All heavy atoms as a GROMACS GRO file, in nm:
protein
  592
    1MET      N    1   0.084  -0.118   0.000
    1MET     CA    2   0.000   0.000   0.000
    1MET      C    3   0.089   0.124   0.000
    1MET      O    4   0.186   0.132   0.074
    1MET     CB    5  -0.090  -0.002   0.125
    1MET     CG    6  -0.179   0.119   0.135
    1MET     SD    7  -0.284   0.124   0.285
    1MET     CE    8  -0.368  -0.032   0.276
    2LYS      N    9   0.055   0.219  -0.081
    2LYS     CA   10   0.130   0.344  -0.086
    2LYS      C   11   0.095   0.430   0.034
    2LYS      O   12  -0.018   0.428   0.083
    2LYS     CB   13   0.097   0.421  -0.213
    2LYS     CG   14   0.144   0.352  -0.339
    2LYS     CD   15   0.108   0.435  -0.459
    2LYS     CE   16   0.150   0.366  -0.587
    2LYS     NZ   17   0.113   0.445  -0.705
    3THR      N   18   0.193   0.507   0.080
    3THR     CA   19   0.175   0.595   0.195
    3THR      C   20   0.206   0.738   0.156
    3THR      O   21   0.308   0.763   0.092
    3THR     CB   22   0.266   0.553   0.312
    3THR    OG1   23   0.237   0.418   0.348
    3THR    CG2   24   0.245   0.643   0.433
    4ALA      N   25   0.118   0.830   0.195
    4ALA     CA   26   0.139   0.972   0.169
    4ALA      C   27   0.136   1.048   0.300
    4ALA      O   28   0.062   1.011   0.392
    4ALA     CB   29   0.031   1.026   0.076
    5ILE      N   30   0.213   1.155   0.308
    5ILE     CA   31   0.204   1.248   0.420
    5ILE      C   32   0.134   1.372   0.367
    5ILE      O   33   0.176   1.429   0.265
    5ILE     CB   34   0.342   1.285   0.475
    5ILE    CG1   35   0.412   1.162   0.530
    5ILE    CG2   36   0.331   1.393   0.582
    5ILE    CD1   37   0.554   1.187   0.577
    6VAL      N   38   0.029   1.414   0.435
    6VAL     CA   39  -0.045   1.533   0.396
    6VAL      C   40  -0.034   1.634   0.510
    6VAL      O   41  -0.075   1.606   0.622
    6VAL     CB   42  -0.193   1.503   0.366
    6VAL    CG1   43  -0.268   1.630   0.332
    6VAL    CG2   44  -0.205   1.400   0.254
    7THR      N   45   0.023   1.749   0.480
    7THR     CA   46   0.030   1.855   0.580
    7THR      C   47  -0.096   1.940   0.574
    7THR      O   48  -0.167   1.941   0.473
    7THR     CB   49   0.154   1.944   0.558
    7THR    OG1   50   0.148   2.002   0.427
    7THR    CG2   51   0.283   1.864   0.571
    8ALA      N   52  -0.124   2.008   0.683
    8ALA     CA   53  -0.243   2.094   0.693
    8ALA      C   54  -0.371   2.016   0.662
    8ALA      O   55  -0.460   2.066   0.595
    8ALA     CB   56  -0.229   2.216   0.604
    9ALA      N   57  -0.379   1.894   0.712
    9ALA     CA   58  -0.492   1.806   0.682
    9ALA      C   59  -0.616   1.835   0.765
    9ALA      O   60  -0.716   1.766   0.754
    9ALA     CB   61  -0.450   1.660   0.702
   10THR      N   62  -0.612   1.939   0.847
   10THR     CA   63  -0.726   1.967   0.934
   10THR      C   64  -0.836   2.047   0.866
   10THR      O   65  -0.944   2.062   0.923
   10THR     CB   66  -0.680   2.042   1.061
   10THR    OG1   67  -0.611   2.161   1.023
   10THR    CG2   68  -0.589   1.953   1.145
   11SER      N   69  -0.810   2.100   0.746
   11SER     CA   70  -0.914   2.175   0.675
   11SER      C   71  -0.872   2.199   0.531
   11SER      O   72  -0.759   2.171   0.492
   11SER     CB   73  -0.942   2.309   0.744
   11SER     OG   74  -0.827   2.391   0.738
   12GLY      N   75  -0.964   2.250   0.453
   12GLY     CA   76  -0.936   2.294   0.318
   12GLY      C   77  -0.875   2.189   0.227
   12GLY      O   78  -0.917   2.073   0.225
   13ILE      N   79  -0.776   2.232   0.151
   13ILE     CA   80  -0.711   2.145   0.052
   13ILE      C   81  -0.645   2.024   0.117
   13ILE      O   82  -0.651   1.914   0.064
   13ILE     CB   83  -0.610   2.224  -0.032
   13ILE    CG1   84  -0.684   2.328  -0.118
   13ILE    CG2   85  -0.526   2.132  -0.120
   13ILE    CD1   86  -0.593   2.426  -0.188
   14GLY      N   87  -0.583   2.042   0.233
   14GLY     CA   88  -0.519   1.930   0.301
   14GLY      C   89  -0.618   1.822   0.340
   14GLY      O   90  -0.594   1.703   0.322
   15GLU      N   91  -0.732   1.862   0.394
   15GLU     CA   92  -0.835   1.766   0.431
   15GLU      C   93  -0.892   1.697   0.308
   15GLU      O   94  -0.909   1.575   0.305
   15GLU     CB   95  -0.946   1.834   0.510
   15GLU     CG   96  -1.053   1.738   0.558
   15GLU     CD   97  -1.161   1.803   0.640
   15GLU    OE1   98  -1.154   1.926   0.666
   15GLU    OE2   99  -1.255   1.732   0.679
   16ALA      N  100  -0.920   1.774   0.203
   16ALA     CA  101  -0.973   1.718   0.080
   16ALA      C  102  -0.874   1.621   0.016
   16ALA      O  103  -0.913   1.515  -0.035
   16ALA     CB  104  -1.009   1.829  -0.018
   17THR      N  105  -0.747   1.654   0.022
   17THR     CA  106  -0.643   1.565  -0.033
   17THR      C  107  -0.638   1.435   0.044
   17THR      O  108  -0.627   1.326  -0.014
   17THR     CB  109  -0.506   1.636  -0.031
   17THR    OG1  110  -0.515   1.755  -0.112
   17THR    CG2  111  -0.396   1.546  -0.083
   18THR      N  112  -0.645   1.444   0.176
   18THR     CA  113  -0.645   1.323   0.258
   18THR      C  114  -0.761   1.232   0.219
   18THR      O  115  -0.743   1.113   0.197
   18THR     CB  116  -0.654   1.360   0.408
   18THR    OG1  117  -0.538   1.436   0.443
   18THR    CG2  118  -0.662   1.236   0.495
   19ARG      N  119  -0.879   1.288   0.209
   19ARG     CA  120  -0.998   1.208   0.174
   19ARG      C  121  -0.985   1.146   0.034
   19ARG      O  122  -1.020   1.030   0.014
   19ARG     CB  123  -1.123   1.294   0.182
   19ARG     CG  124  -1.156   1.339   0.323
   19ARG     CD  125  -1.279   1.430   0.326
   19ARG     NE  126  -1.300   1.485   0.458
   19ARG     CZ  127  -1.352   1.419   0.561
   19ARG    NH1  128  -1.387   1.294   0.547
   19ARG    NH2  129  -1.368   1.478   0.679
   20ALA      N  130  -0.933   1.222  -0.061
   20ALA     CA  131  -0.916   1.171  -0.197
   20ALA      C  132  -0.815   1.057  -0.202
   20ALA      O  133  -0.836   0.957  -0.271
   20ALA     CB  134  -0.874   1.284  -0.291
   21LEU      N  135  -0.705   1.071  -0.129
   21LEU     CA  136  -0.604   0.965  -0.127
   21LEU      C  137  -0.658   0.837  -0.065
   21LEU      O  138  -0.633   0.727  -0.115
   21LEU     CB  139  -0.479   1.012  -0.053
   21LEU     CG  140  -0.392   1.114  -0.127
   21LEU    CD1  141  -0.291   1.177  -0.033
   21LEU    CD2  142  -0.323   1.049  -0.247
   22VAL      N  143  -0.733   0.849   0.043
   22VAL     CA  144  -0.793   0.731   0.106
   22VAL      C  145  -0.888   0.663   0.008
   22VAL      O  146  -0.886   0.540  -0.008
   22VAL     CB  147  -0.864   0.768   0.238
   22VAL    CG1  148  -0.949   0.653   0.289
   22VAL    CG2  149  -0.762   0.809   0.342
   23ARG      N  150  -0.971   0.741  -0.061
   23ARG     CA  151  -1.062   0.681  -0.160
   23ARG      C  152  -0.986   0.610  -0.271
   23ARG      O  153  -1.034   0.511  -0.327
   23ARG     CB  154  -1.152   0.789  -0.221
   23ARG     CG  155  -1.267   0.830  -0.135
   23ARG     CD  156  -1.370   0.914  -0.210
   23ARG     NE  157  -1.314   1.031  -0.275
   23ARG     CZ  158  -1.298   1.150  -0.219
   23ARG    NH1  159  -1.333   1.169  -0.094
   23ARG    NH2  160  -1.248   1.251  -0.288
   24ALA      N  161  -0.866   0.658  -0.302
   24ALA     CA  162  -0.784   0.597  -0.408
   24ALA      C  163  -0.701   0.480  -0.357
   24ALA      O  164  -0.624   0.423  -0.432
   24ALA     CB  165  -0.693   0.704  -0.469
   25GLY      N  166  -0.717   0.444  -0.230
   25GLY     CA  167  -0.649   0.326  -0.178
   25GLY      C  168  -0.519   0.351  -0.104
   25GLY      O  169  -0.448   0.258  -0.070
   26TRP      N  170  -0.486   0.475  -0.078
   26TRP     CA  171  -0.362   0.508  -0.008
   26TRP      C  172  -0.381   0.503   0.143
   26TRP      O  173  -0.491   0.521   0.194
   26TRP     CB  174  -0.317   0.650  -0.043
   26TRP     CG  175  -0.264   0.666  -0.181
   26TRP    CD1  176  -0.331   0.646  -0.297
   26TRP    CD2  177  -0.134   0.709  -0.217
   26TRP    NE1  178  -0.250   0.673  -0.405
   26TRP    CE2  179  -0.128   0.713  -0.357
   26TRP    CE3  180  -0.021   0.746  -0.145
   26TRP    CZ2  181  -0.014   0.751  -0.426
   26TRP    CZ3  182   0.092   0.785  -0.213
   26TRP    CH2  183   0.095   0.786  -0.353
   27GLN      N  184  -0.272   0.480   0.212
   27GLN     CA  185  -0.262   0.500   0.357
   27GLN      C  186  -0.209   0.642   0.374
   27GLN      O  187  -0.118   0.683   0.304
   27GLN     CB  188  -0.164   0.399   0.416
   27GLN     CG  189  -0.135   0.418   0.561
   27GLN     CD  190  -0.048   0.306   0.612
   27GLN    OE1  191  -0.093   0.225   0.687
   27GLN    NE2  192   0.076   0.301   0.569
   28VAL      N  193  -0.267   0.719   0.466
   28VAL     CA  194  -0.230   0.860   0.479
   28VAL      C  195  -0.185   0.892   0.621
   28VAL      O  196  -0.248   0.848   0.719
   28VAL     CB  197  -0.348   0.952   0.442
   28VAL    CG1  198  -0.312   1.098   0.461
   28VAL    CG2  199  -0.393   0.926   0.298
   29ILE      N  200  -0.076   0.966   0.629
   29ILE     CA  201  -0.035   1.026   0.755
   29ILE      C  202  -0.079   1.171   0.746
   29ILE      O  203  -0.024   1.250   0.670
   29ILE     CB  204   0.117   1.016   0.776
   29ILE    CG1  205   0.161   0.870   0.771
   29ILE    CG2  206   0.158   1.084   0.906
   29ILE    CD1  207   0.310   0.852   0.754
   30ALA      N  208  -0.186   1.202   0.819
   30ALA     CA  209  -0.244   1.336   0.816
   30ALA      C  210  -0.181   1.419   0.927
   30ALA      O  211  -0.179   1.377   1.042
   30ALA     CB  212  -0.395   1.328   0.835
   31THR      N  213  -0.131   1.536   0.892
   31THR     CA  214  -0.064   1.619   0.991
   31THR      C  215  -0.130   1.757   0.999
   31THR      O  216  -0.195   1.803   0.906
   31THR     CB  217   0.084   1.638   0.957
   31THR    OG1  218   0.097   1.725   0.844
   31THR    CG2  219   0.153   1.505   0.928
   32GLY      N  220  -0.110   1.819   1.113
   32GLY     CA  221  -0.162   1.953   1.135
   32GLY      C  222  -0.145   1.991   1.280
   32GLY      O  223  -0.090   1.916   1.360
   33ARG      N  224  -0.194   2.108   1.315
   33ARG     CA  225  -0.179   2.158   1.452
   33ARG      C  226  -0.302   2.133   1.538
   33ARG      O  227  -0.294   2.144   1.660
   33ARG     CB  228  -0.149   2.308   1.449
   33ARG     CG  229  -0.014   2.339   1.387
   33ARG     CD  230   0.010   2.487   1.380
   33ARG     NE  231  -0.088   2.547   1.288
   33ARG     CZ  232  -0.119   2.675   1.283
   33ARG    NH1  233  -0.064   2.760   1.366
   33ARG    NH2  234  -0.207   2.719   1.196
   34ARG      N  235  -0.415   2.099   1.478
   34ARG     CA  236  -0.540   2.083   1.554
   34ARG      C  237  -0.573   1.935   1.573
   34ARG      O  238  -0.630   1.870   1.486
   34ARG     CB  239  -0.652   2.157   1.483
   34ARG     CG  240  -0.626   2.308   1.482
   34ARG     CD  241  -0.731   2.382   1.408
   34ARG     NE  242  -0.704   2.372   1.264
   34ARG     CZ  243  -0.770   2.438   1.172
   34ARG    NH1  244  -0.870   2.516   1.207
   34ARG    NH2  245  -0.739   2.426   1.045
   35ALA      N  246  -0.536   1.884   1.690
   35ALA     CA  247  -0.549   1.742   1.721
   35ALA      C  248  -0.691   1.691   1.707
   35ALA      O  249  -0.713   1.582   1.653
   35ALA     CB  250  -0.497   1.714   1.862
   36GLU      N  251  -0.789   1.768   1.754
   36GLU     CA  252  -0.928   1.720   1.751
   36GLU      C  253  -0.977   1.699   1.608
   36GLU      O  254  -1.050   1.604   1.580
   36GLU     CB  255  -1.021   1.815   1.828
   36GLU     CG  256  -1.042   1.951   1.765
   36GLU     CD  257  -0.926   2.049   1.781
   36GLU    OE1  258  -0.834   2.026   1.862
   36GLU    OE2  259  -0.926   2.151   1.708
   37ARG      N  260  -0.936   1.782   1.516
   37ARG     CA  261  -0.976   1.764   1.376
   37ARG      C  262  -0.906   1.645   1.312
   37ARG      O  263  -0.965   1.572   1.233
   37ARG     CB  264  -0.950   1.891   1.296
   37ARG     CG  265  -1.042   2.003   1.336
   37ARG     CD  266  -1.028   2.120   1.244
   37ARG     NE  267  -1.116   2.227   1.284
   37ARG     CZ  268  -1.152   2.325   1.205
   37ARG    NH1  269  -1.106   2.330   1.081
   37ARG    NH2  270  -1.230   2.420   1.248
   38LEU      N  271  -0.780   1.624   1.347
   38LEU     CA  272  -0.708   1.507   1.296
   38LEU      C  273  -0.770   1.379   1.350
   38LEU      O  274  -0.786   1.281   1.276
   38LEU     CB  275  -0.560   1.514   1.334
   38LEU     CG  276  -0.478   1.622   1.263
   38LEU    CD1  277  -0.338   1.628   1.324
   38LEU    CD2  278  -0.471   1.595   1.114
   39GLU      N  279  -0.806   1.378   1.478
   39GLU     CA  280  -0.867   1.259   1.538
   39GLU      C  281  -1.000   1.226   1.469
   39GLU      O  282  -1.031   1.110   1.444
   39GLU     CB  283  -0.887   1.281   1.687
   39GLU     CG  284  -0.756   1.283   1.764
   39GLU     CD  285  -0.771   1.336   1.905
   39GLU    OE1  286  -0.886   1.359   1.951
   39GLU    OE2  287  -0.668   1.356   1.971
   40ARG      N  288  -1.078   1.329   1.438
   40ARG     CA  289  -1.206   1.306   1.368
   40ARG      C  290  -1.182   1.246   1.230
   40ARG      O  291  -1.249   1.151   1.189
   40ARG     CB  292  -1.282   1.438   1.356
   40ARG     CG  293  -1.421   1.420   1.292
   40ARG     CD  294  -1.485   1.550   1.253
   40ARG     NE  295  -1.416   1.598   1.132
   40ARG     CZ  296  -1.376   1.722   1.112
   40ARG    NH1  297  -1.395   1.814   1.203
   40ARG    NH2  298  -1.314   1.757   1.001
   41LEU      N  299  -1.083   1.299   1.158
   41LEU     CA  300  -1.051   1.249   1.025
   41LEU      C  301  -1.007   1.103   1.031
   41LEU      O  302  -1.050   1.020   0.951
   41LEU     CB  303  -0.940   1.337   0.964
   41LEU     CG  304  -0.909   1.322   0.817
   41LEU    CD1  305  -1.031   1.352   0.731
   41LEU    CD2  306  -0.794   1.414   0.780
   42ALA      N  307  -0.924   1.070   1.129
   42ALA     CA  308  -0.878   0.931   1.145
   42ALA      C  309  -0.995   0.839   1.178
   42ALA      O  310  -1.004   0.728   1.124
   42ALA     CB  311  -0.770   0.924   1.253
   43ALA      N  312  -1.085   0.884   1.266
   43ALA     CA  313  -1.199   0.801   1.304
   43ALA      C  314  -1.290   0.773   1.185
   43ALA      O  315  -1.348   0.664   1.175
   43ALA     CB  316  -1.278   0.870   1.416
   44GLU      N  317  -1.302   0.867   1.095
   44GLU     CA  318  -1.387   0.850   0.978
   44GLU      C  319  -1.332   0.747   0.878
   44GLU      O  320  -1.406   0.693   0.798
   44GLU     CB  321  -1.404   0.983   0.904
   44GLU     CG  322  -1.487   1.084   0.981
   44GLU     CD  323  -1.489   1.220   0.914
   44GLU    OE1  324  -1.443   1.232   0.798
   44GLU    OE2  325  -1.536   1.315   0.978
   45HIS      N  326  -1.201   0.723   0.883
   45HIS     CA  327  -1.138   0.638   0.783
   45HIS      C  328  -1.069   0.515   0.841
   45HIS      O  329  -0.984   0.454   0.775
   45HIS     CB  330  -1.039   0.721   0.700
   45HIS     CG  331  -1.104   0.830   0.624
   45HIS    ND1  332  -1.184   0.808   0.514
   45HIS    CD2  333  -1.106   0.964   0.644
   45HIS    CE1  334  -1.230   0.922   0.469
   45HIS    NE2  335  -1.186   1.019   0.546
   46GLY      N  336  -1.106   0.476   0.960
   46GLY     CA  337  -1.050   0.356   1.019
   46GLY      C  338  -0.899   0.358   1.025
   46GLY      O  339  -0.840   0.460   1.055
   47GLY      N  340  -0.836   0.249   0.993
   47GLY     CA  341  -0.691   0.237   1.001
   47GLY      C  342  -0.615   0.293   0.883
   47GLY      O  343  -0.494   0.279   0.875
   48ARG      N  344  -0.683   0.358   0.792
   48ARG     CA  345  -0.617   0.412   0.672
   48ARG      C  346  -0.554   0.549   0.694
   48ARG      O  347  -0.473   0.594   0.615
   48ARG     CB  348  -0.716   0.423   0.556
   48ARG     CG  349  -0.785   0.293   0.520
   48ARG     CD  350  -0.700   0.200   0.436
   48ARG     NE  351  -0.662   0.252   0.309
   48ARG     CZ  352  -0.738   0.254   0.200
   48ARG    NH1  353  -0.861   0.208   0.203
   48ARG    NH2  354  -0.692   0.304   0.088
   49VAL      N  355  -0.595   0.618   0.802
   49VAL     CA  356  -0.541   0.750   0.833
   49VAL      C  357  -0.475   0.747   0.969
   49VAL      O  358  -0.537   0.711   1.070
   49VAL     CB  359  -0.651   0.860   0.830
   49VAL    CG1  360  -0.594   0.994   0.875
   49VAL    CG2  361  -0.710   0.872   0.691
   50HIS      N  362  -0.348   0.780   0.973
   50HIS     CA  363  -0.273   0.796   1.097
   50HIS      C  364  -0.246   0.944   1.112
   50HIS      O  365  -0.237   1.018   1.014
   50HIS     CB  366  -0.141   0.718   1.090
   50HIS     CG  367  -0.162   0.573   1.065
   50HIS    ND1  368  -0.196   0.484   1.164
   50HIS    CD2  369  -0.161   0.502   0.949
   50HIS    CE1  370  -0.212   0.364   1.112
   50HIS    NE2  371  -0.190   0.372   0.981
   51THR      N  372  -0.234   0.990   1.235
   51THR     CA  373  -0.219   1.134   1.256
   51THR      C  374  -0.089   1.167   1.327
   51THR      O  375  -0.035   1.086   1.402
   51THR     CB  376  -0.336   1.190   1.338
   51THR    OG1  377  -0.336   1.130   1.467
   51THR    CG2  378  -0.468   1.165   1.268
   52ALA      N  379  -0.042   1.287   1.302
   52ALA     CA  380   0.075   1.341   1.369
   52ALA      C  381   0.051   1.490   1.388
   52ALA      O  382   0.033   1.563   1.290
   52ALA     CB  383   0.202   1.317   1.285
   53VAL      N  384   0.044   1.532   1.513
   53VAL     CA  385   0.017   1.671   1.545
   53VAL      C  386   0.150   1.745   1.559
   53VAL      O  387   0.232   1.710   1.644
   53VAL     CB  388  -0.064   1.684   1.676
   53VAL    CG1  389  -0.090   1.830   1.709
   53VAL    CG2  390  -0.195   1.607   1.664
   54PHE      N  391   0.172   1.842   1.473
   54PHE     CA  392   0.292   1.926   1.482
   54PHE      C  393   0.279   2.043   1.387
   54PHE      O  394   0.193   2.047   1.301
   54PHE     CB  395   0.420   1.847   1.454
   54PHE     CG  396   0.433   1.797   1.312
   54PHE    CD1  397   0.497   1.873   1.216
   54PHE    CD2  398   0.381   1.675   1.276
   54PHE    CE1  399   0.509   1.827   1.086
   54PHE    CE2  400   0.393   1.628   1.147
   54PHE     CZ  401   0.457   1.705   1.051
   55ASP      N  402   0.366   2.139   1.405
   55ASP     CA  403   0.374   2.258   1.320
   55ASP      C  404   0.486   2.235   1.219
   55ASP      O  405   0.600   2.209   1.258
   55ASP     CB  406   0.403   2.380   1.406
   55ASP     CG  407   0.399   2.511   1.330
   55ASP    OD1  408   0.426   2.510   1.207
   55ASP    OD2  409   0.370   2.614   1.393
   56VAL      N  410   0.457   2.242   1.091
   56VAL     CA  411   0.556   2.212   0.987
   56VAL      C  412   0.674   2.309   0.988
   56VAL      O  413   0.776   2.281   0.925
   56VAL     CB  414   0.495   2.207   0.846
   56VAL    CG1  415   0.396   2.093   0.835
   56VAL    CG2  416   0.434   2.339   0.806
   57THR      N  417   0.662   2.419   1.057
   57THR     CA  418   0.775   2.513   1.064
   57THR      C  419   0.878   2.472   1.168
   57THR      O  420   0.980   2.537   1.183
   57THR     CB  421   0.726   2.656   1.094
   57THR    OG1  422   0.667   2.660   1.224
   57THR    CG2  423   0.628   2.704   0.988
   58ASP      N  424   0.852   2.363   1.240
   58ASP     CA  425   0.943   2.314   1.345
   58ASP      C  426   1.000   2.178   1.304
   58ASP      O  427   0.936   2.075   1.325
   58ASP     CB  428   0.866   2.302   1.477
   58ASP     CG  429   0.952   2.257   1.593
   58ASP    OD1  430   1.070   2.220   1.573
   58ASP    OD2  431   0.900   2.260   1.707
   59PRO      N  432   1.122   2.174   1.245
   59PRO     CA  433   1.179   2.048   1.196
   59PRO      C  434   1.194   1.941   1.305
   59PRO      O  435   1.175   1.823   1.279
   59PRO     CB  436   1.316   2.088   1.142
   59PRO     CG  437   1.305   2.234   1.114
   59PRO     CD  438   1.208   2.288   1.215
   60ALA      N  439   1.227   1.980   1.427
   60ALA     CA  440   1.242   1.882   1.535
   60ALA      C  441   1.108   1.817   1.566
   60ALA      O  442   1.101   1.697   1.594
   60ALA     CB  443   1.300   1.948   1.659
   61ALA      N  444   1.001   1.895   1.562
   61ALA     CA  445   0.868   1.840   1.587
   61ALA      C  446   0.828   1.742   1.478
   61ALA      O  447   0.766   1.640   1.505
   61ALA     CB  448   0.766   1.953   1.596
   62LEU      N  449   0.867   1.770   1.354
   62LEU     CA  450   0.841   1.678   1.243
   62LEU      C  451   0.908   1.544   1.268
   62LEU      O  452   0.845   1.439   1.260
   62LEU     CB  453   0.890   1.737   1.111
   62LEU     CG  454   0.895   1.643   0.992
   62LEU    CD1  455   0.756   1.592   0.956
   62LEU    CD2  456   0.960   1.710   0.874
   63ASP      N  457   1.036   1.546   1.301
   63ASP     CA  458   1.108   1.422   1.327
   63ASP      C  459   1.045   1.344   1.443
   63ASP      O  460   1.026   1.223   1.435
   63ASP     CB  461   1.256   1.450   1.356
   63ASP     CG  462   1.333   1.488   1.232
   63ASP    OD1  463   1.288   1.453   1.120
   63ASP    OD2  464   1.438   1.552   1.246
   64HIS      N  465   1.011   1.413   1.550
   64HIS     CA  466   0.950   1.347   1.665
   64HIS      C  467   0.815   1.285   1.627
   64HIS      O  468   0.786   1.172   1.664
   64HIS     CB  469   0.932   1.446   1.780
   64HIS     CG  470   0.858   1.388   1.896
   64HIS    ND1  471   0.914   1.296   1.982
   64HIS    CD2  472   0.730   1.405   1.938
   64HIS    CE1  473   0.825   1.260   2.071
   64HIS    NE2  474   0.712   1.324   2.047
   65ALA      N  475   0.734   1.358   1.554
   65ALA     CA  476   0.602   1.307   1.514
   65ALA      C  477   0.614   1.183   1.427
   65ALA      O  478   0.543   1.085   1.446
   65ALA     CB  479   0.524   1.416   1.442
   66LEU      N  480   0.704   1.186   1.331
   66LEU     CA  481   0.722   1.069   1.243
   66LEU      C  482   0.779   0.950   1.319
   66LEU      O  483   0.741   0.836   1.293
   66LEU     CB  484   0.809   1.106   1.123
   66LEU     CG  485   0.747   1.207   1.026
   66LEU    CD1  486   0.844   1.237   0.913
   66LEU    CD2  487   0.613   1.160   0.972
   67ASP      N  488   0.866   0.976   1.414
   67ASP     CA  489   0.922   0.866   1.495
   67ASP      C  490   0.817   0.801   1.583
   67ASP      O  491   0.832   0.686   1.623
   67ASP     CB  492   1.037   0.917   1.582
   67ASP     CG  493   1.163   0.947   1.501
   67ASP    OD1  494   1.174   0.898   1.387
   67ASP    OD2  495   1.249   1.021   1.553
   68SER      N  496   0.710   0.873   1.615
   68SER     CA  497   0.608   0.820   1.705
   68SER      C  498   0.495   0.747   1.631
   68SER      O  499   0.402   0.699   1.695
   68SER     CB  500   0.550   0.933   1.790
   68SER     OG  501   0.478   1.024   1.710
   69LEU      N  502   0.503   0.737   1.500
   69LEU     CA  503   0.400   0.664   1.425
   69LEU      C  504   0.408   0.515   1.452
   69LEU      O  505   0.514   0.463   1.488
   69LEU     CB  506   0.416   0.691   1.274
   69LEU     CG  507   0.382   0.832   1.230
   69LEU    CD1  508   0.427   0.854   1.086
   69LEU    CD2  509   0.233   0.858   1.245
   70PRO      N  510   0.297   0.443   1.435
   70PRO     CA  511   0.297   0.299   1.460
   70PRO      C  512   0.398   0.225   1.372
   70PRO      O  513   0.427   0.267   1.260
   70PRO     CB  514   0.155   0.255   1.423
   70PRO     CG  515   0.073   0.379   1.422
   70PRO     CD  516   0.167   0.492   1.390
   71ASP      N  517   0.450   0.115   1.425
   71ASP     CA  518   0.540   0.030   1.347
   71ASP      C  519   0.466  -0.021   1.224
   71ASP      O  520   0.345  -0.039   1.225
   71ASP     CB  521   0.586  -0.090   1.430
   71ASP     CG  522   0.682  -0.050   1.540
   71ASP    OD1  523   0.742   0.058   1.530
   71ASP    OD2  524   0.694  -0.126   1.638
   72GLY      N  525   0.540  -0.042   1.118
   72GLY     CA  526   0.481  -0.096   0.997
   72GLY      C  527   0.447   0.009   0.894
   72GLY      O  528   0.412  -0.024   0.782
   73ILE      N  529   0.452   0.136   0.932
   73ILE     CA  530   0.431   0.240   0.833
   73ILE      C  531   0.566   0.271   0.772
   73ILE      O  532   0.656   0.316   0.839
   73ILE     CB  533   0.371   0.368   0.894
   73ILE    CG1  534   0.232   0.338   0.948
   73ILE    CG2  535   0.367   0.480   0.790
   73ILE    CD1  536   0.166   0.456   1.013
   74GLY      N  537   0.578   0.240   0.647
   74GLY     CA  538   0.706   0.262   0.580
   74GLY      C  539   0.685   0.325   0.445
   74GLY      O  540   0.576   0.370   0.412
   75GLY      N  541   0.790   0.327   0.369
   75GLY     CA  542   0.781   0.378   0.233
   75GLY      C  543   0.767   0.528   0.225
   75GLY      O  544   0.708   0.580   0.132
   76ILE      N  545   0.820   0.599   0.324
   76ILE     CA  546   0.812   0.744   0.322
   76ILE      C  547   0.933   0.797   0.249
   76ILE      O  548   1.045   0.797   0.301
   76ILE     CB  549   0.801   0.802   0.464
   76ILE    CG1  550   0.680   0.745   0.536
   76ILE    CG2  551   0.796   0.955   0.458
   76ILE    CD1  552   0.673   0.780   0.682
   77ALA      N  553   0.913   0.840   0.128
   77ALA     CA  554   1.023   0.890   0.045
   77ALA      C  555   1.079   1.020   0.101
   77ALA      O  556   1.004   1.104   0.151
   77ALA     CB  557   0.977   0.911  -0.099
   78GLY      N  558   1.210   1.033   0.094
   78GLY     CA  559   1.274   1.157   0.136
   78GLY      C  560   1.297   1.169   0.285
   78GLY      O  561   1.342   1.271   0.332
   79ARG      N  562   1.266   1.068   0.360
   79ARG     CA  563   1.284   1.072   0.506
   79ARG      C  564   1.431   1.071   0.540
   79ARG      O  565   1.508   0.989   0.491
   79ARG     CB  566   1.214   0.952   0.570
   79ARG     CG  567   1.233   0.942   0.720
   79ARG     CD  568   1.134   1.034   0.792
   79ARG     NE  569   1.172   1.055   0.930
   79ARG     CZ  570   1.142   0.974   1.030
   79ARG    NH1  571   1.074   0.866   1.007
   79ARG    NH2  572   1.180   1.002   1.151
   80ARG      N  573   1.471   1.164   0.624
   80ARG     CA  574   1.611   1.169   0.670
   80ARG      C  575   1.633   1.060   0.773
   80ARG      O  576   1.552   1.040   0.862
   80ARG     CB  577   1.641   1.304   0.733
   80ARG     CG  578   1.632   1.418   0.638
   80ARG     CD  579   1.659   1.544   0.712
   80ARG     NE  580   1.562   1.553   0.822
   80ARG     CZ  581   1.512   1.666   0.868
   80ARG    NH1  582   1.550   1.779   0.818
   80ARG    NH2  583   1.424   1.668   0.966
   81GLU      N  584   1.740   0.991   0.763
   81GLU     CA  585   1.776   0.887   0.863
   81GLU      C  586   1.907   0.921   0.924
   81GLU      O  587   1.990   0.982   0.871
   81GLU     CB  588   1.783   0.749   0.797
   81GLU     CG  589   1.649   0.702   0.746
   81GLU     CD  590   1.543   0.680   0.854
   81GLU    OE1  591   1.577   0.659   0.972
   81GLU    OE2  592   1.425   0.686   0.822
   0.00000   0.00000   0.00000
């Protein structure tokens, strides 16, 4: 299964992109600053949407959020190791 990271997934284009990718069969890591909206999005799509709450302007927060994702989520292109 392909995996995508969508930033600003709590509203607008980011939320619409997350929904479109799930409909197309992707697993999505939805990110944003508003935890309650991310949790709602994940609940609507079962195990296909994982969430990471952070501000994209903070690189350390990005690394921490991605490190805290469940085991088995792989295939993230461009990830620094």
